[in-house]
N, C-alpha and C positions, 0 to 999 in steps of 0.2 A: 275906228273899227268900221269896216265896210259890210254891214249886215242889212239886208233888206227888211224894211219895216212892215211890208204888206204880207199877208198870209200866202203861202204857196201850197198847191194841192197836186197830188199825183194819183194815178191809177197804176196798180201793180198786179200783173196777171198771175193766176194760178199756173202751175206747170206740172208736167208729168215726166219723170225721168226713167231711164232704162228702156222703156218701150219694148220690153221683151229681151232681146239679145244685147242691147247696147248698154250693158251694166257700167254705171259711172262714166258714161261717155256721151249719151244722147239725152237731150231734153227738149220738150215741146211746150210752147206757151199756149195757154188756153183762153177762150173768151169768157172767163169768169175772173173776177179780181176784187181786190180791196181798194178802197178809197181812203187816203190819208191827207189831212190838212195840218200844216205846221206853221207856227207863228212865233217870232222872237218876242220875248217878254223881258221885264225888268229883273226877273230872278225866279229861281225855282223851276220845277218841272210839274206841269199839269197835264194829265192824260185822261181823255174821255174815250171809252170804247163801247161800241154797240155791235150787235150781230155775233158772229162766231167767236167763241173764246172769251166773250165779255165777262163771264163769271170767273175766269181762271187766270188771265194774263195780269202781270204786275202793273202797278200804276206809278212806278218810280224809275230811277235811272237804270234799273235792271231790265226794263222793257227792251225787247230786241231792236225795235226801231230806234230807240234812244241810243242804244249801244252802237248801232251802225252810224247814226248821225255823229256821235262823239268821235268815232274813229275817222270819219270824213273831215270833221272840223280839225282834228289833229293834223291831218295831211295838209289841209289848206292853211293852217296856222292862224285861224280866226274862229271865234265862236260867240254866239249871243250869250248874254248874261242868264237868260232863262228861256224855257220852251213851253209852248202849249201845243199839244197834239190832239187831234180829233180823228179817231180811227173808226171807219165803217167797214166791218169785216164781213166778207162773203165766203172766203176760202175756208173750208173745214180744217180744223187743227188735228194733227196726228192721223191723217187719212192718206198720206202719200200724194198730196196735191200741191206741195211746195209752199205751204204757208210761211215757213221760216225764210225761204228764198225771197218770197214777196216782201216780207218785212224788211229784210236786209236791203233789198234793191230800193224799196221805198225810202228807207232812211238815208241811203247814199245820195239818191237823186234829190231828196228834199234838202239835205244839208248843202249840197252843191248849189242849189237854187237860192238858198238863203244867204250865201256869201256872194257879195257883188263881184262879178267877174269869175265866179266859180266854174262856169261851163268852159271857159277858156283855159283854166288852170288845171282841170281834172278831166282827162280824156277817157274814152270808153275802155281802153285797155287797162288803165289804172283802176277804174271802177270795178272791172271784172276781177282784178287781182285782189283788191280790198274785199270784195264780196266773197271771193273764194276763201280768203284767209278767215273770214268770219264764219262761213258755212262749213268749211272743211273739204269740200269738193266742188268742181265748177259746173257740173251738168245743169242742175236746177237754176243756179244764179245766172248762168249765161243765157238761158232761155228767158228768164224773168226780166233781165236787163234789156235784151236785144229783140225778143220776140221771135216768131217762126220756129224752125227746127235748129237747135244748136248742137253742133259736134264739138265737144269740149275735151281738153286734155291738159296735162301738166308737162311742160317742156323744161326739164331741170327743176327749178323752183317756180317757174313762171306759169301762170294760168293762161291758156290760149283757147280760142273758140273760133269756129267758122259758122256763120249764120246762113241758112238756106230758106227760101220761100217754099212753103207747102200749103196746099189747100185740100184738106181731107175732112170728112165728117167725123166727129168724135162724140161718143156717148160715155158718160161716167156713171158708174153704179157705186154709191157711197153707203157703207154700212153705218149703223148707229154707234158702234164701238170703235175706239181708236186703237192703234198699235204703235208703240214707240219705235222710232227709227233705230235706236240703240238695241232694242230687243230683236228687231228683225235682222240687223247686221250681225248680231251675236250668234245667229243660227247658221251663218255661212261657214263652210269649211275653209281652212287655210290653204289647202292644196286641192286642185281638181285634175282629173285625167287630161292628158294632152289632147286626146280625141275630142273631149267636150269643149276645150278651149278653141280648137280649130273649128269645130262646128259653130260656135258662137261668133267667131271672127267672120266666117262666111255669111252667117245670117245677118250680122250687123251691117256688113257691106250691102247685102241685098236689101235690107230695110231702108237704107238711105235712097237707093234706087227706086224702091217701091213707093216711098212717100213723095218722091219728086217727079217720077215719070212712069211708074208701072204699078198702079194700085192693085191690079189683078194678082200681084205676087205677095200681097200683104199677109195672107194666111201662112205661107211658108216663111216669110221674112220675119214674123213675130215669134218664131219658135226659140226656145231658150233652154239651156242646160246648166247655167251657172248659178242661178239664185232662186228662181221661183219655187221649185220643188222643195228646196231646203227650208223655205219659209212657210211651207204649207201648214205645219203644225201650229203656227201662231195665228193663222187666218184660214182655217179649213173651209169656211163658207165661201170665202173669196176664191180660193183655189178651185173649189167645186164649180163655181159660176164660170170661171175662166174655161174649164174643161167642157162644160155644157155648151157654152157659146161657140167654142172652137169645133165641137162635133157638128154644130149646125152650120159650119162654114164661115163663122164670123171671126175676124182677127181680133182676139182679146188677150189682154195681158194684165198683170198686176201693175198698178200705177206706182212708180217709185218704190218705197219700202212697204207699200200697202197700208191698209187693206182695201182701198178703192180698186175697182176693176175698170179698166179703160178698154173700150172697143172702137175700132175704126169703122163705124157704121152709124147710120141714123135709122129712125123708125123702129127701134127695138126697145125703147124705154119702158114699154109695157111688160117687159120680162123681169122687172125689178122684183127681187125677193121681198118677203114680208119683213118690215122693220128697216128696210133700206130706202134710199131715194135715188132717183136718176135724173140726169140733165143732159140734153142734147146741146153740144157746144161746137165750136170751130177752133181754128188756129188763130191766135192773136198775132198779127204781123208786126206790131209796133213795140211791144215790150213795155217797160215801166216808163211812163211819160207824164210830163206836166200837163195839167188841164187849164 
């Protein structure tokens, strides 16, 4: 069995999906992330967790990082007899900042690193497919794995992505209460008017241009008619903050399924509502990486 005996450690970034009009298609890696160390052991699973979610996440094989590692070991055809994980979590759970995508990406990269020769046997495209299968959609995991701005799509059954370099300021406003992704998705209609779909197609194309070359267009480029207003009832304070910031000329959106609000601006963290916290971030260009 070709298993590395030394611990391996990764940084997996937070991500924001959708970014307004790019529903299930655009993801952005952020300069906030979780640190995870994995080590092969003689048997069993031992998990230590500190920081975000420490009181709630499982400490057994059902932990999402372990599940991602197991799926990766299956692909590689090798696995250690046991595992020890140390998770130092910074990404809030259930806030629309990609905590599950970070966990999946961390698990895949860790498992690949623990198998000797794993990097040669498991390429980036296969990792994206595996991560998408585990997550259910590719936008967050593409950004988490690759960094930068990810344009992600499904081609037949295959997950695909295109990574772009962007450099824009980002401020996130994070509320105290979580909203489940399942609940947020459940509020979306099955059918939308053709005009709204066409509107979002145009704004999503504009958003890619605004993030890469024309930041002065971000206020128009972040307009959306497909998902944010439908989810407002689940996160009224978030939706109110988005509208307030946009009235002030600040490009603001619901991050992922919410309820975090993301704004493409800095110097505005003082606008945080009571009971929330804010952080000024940037775009992580590297994605999930070994340390």
